[in-house]
N, C-alpha and C positions, 0 to 999 in steps of 0.2 A: 480462523480455522480451528484454533484450540485455545484453551485457557492454561495449558501446562507449558512452562518455560522450555523444558527439554525438547518437546515436540515442536514448539515454535522455532527454536534454533535449528532443528533438523530441517524443517520446511524452508527456512531461510537459506540454508546451505544448498538444498536441492534447487530452489528457484535461482539462486546466484549462479550455480553451475550450468543450469539450462540456459540462462540469459547469456552467459559468456560464450558457451559453445555454439548455440544457435546464432547469436549475433555475429560471432567471428566468421562462421561459415557463410552466412548470408552476405556479410560485407565483402568477402573475397570472391565468392562464386555466384552470388545473386545477380549482379550485373551481367556476368557471362551467360547465365541461363536466360536472361532477357535479351541477349543479343548485343550488349555493349562490351567494349574491351576494357573500360576503366573500372577500377574497384572504388568502393566508397569507404568512408571512415569506419574503422572497426569500433571505435569508442561510441560513435553516434548510433551505429546499428545495435550495439549492446544496450545502450540506453533506450532505444526504441523497443527492443524486445522486452526489456525490463518493464517498460510502461505498458506494453500489451499484457504481460503476465499480471501486473498489478490491476489493470482494468478487468481482466477475466476473474481474478480473485475477488474483487469487489462485487462483481455481478453474481458469482455463483457461491460465495461463502455463506455459511449458515447465519441466519439472523439471530442476534441476542434477544432474549425475552424482554418484552416491554416492562418498564417499571410502572408501578401504580402511580397515577397522577397525584394522589393525596400526599405521597411522600415527597414529591418534587415541590408541591405547593408549601408544605411544611418547611422544607429547606429554605425556600425564598422568604417565607414569613420570618423565620428565625434570623436570617441574614439582615432583613430589613429592620427588625427591631433592635438589633445590635448597632446598626448604623445610626438609628435615631437617638440612642443614648450618648453618642459621641458629641463633645462640645466643639463648636467651630473654633478655628484658630484665630 
């Protein structure tokens, strides 16, 4: 979502608060809204809501710019040449 640490921490707090609030409400009242008298685990519902938020974030987050393939090939080439110079034990 961002490259700045302060903004990322703020987003984390917002998502954690939303997960806890929505998960707790759905755990307590969700089954009642669907006609069941039993509640479900609050921790499980909070984890499920966190997973849904994570999935939505992955789907709709801005994509980072692609790196030039030449730079990646150069990195692997340099890594390979340093490995070739090592002597076997």
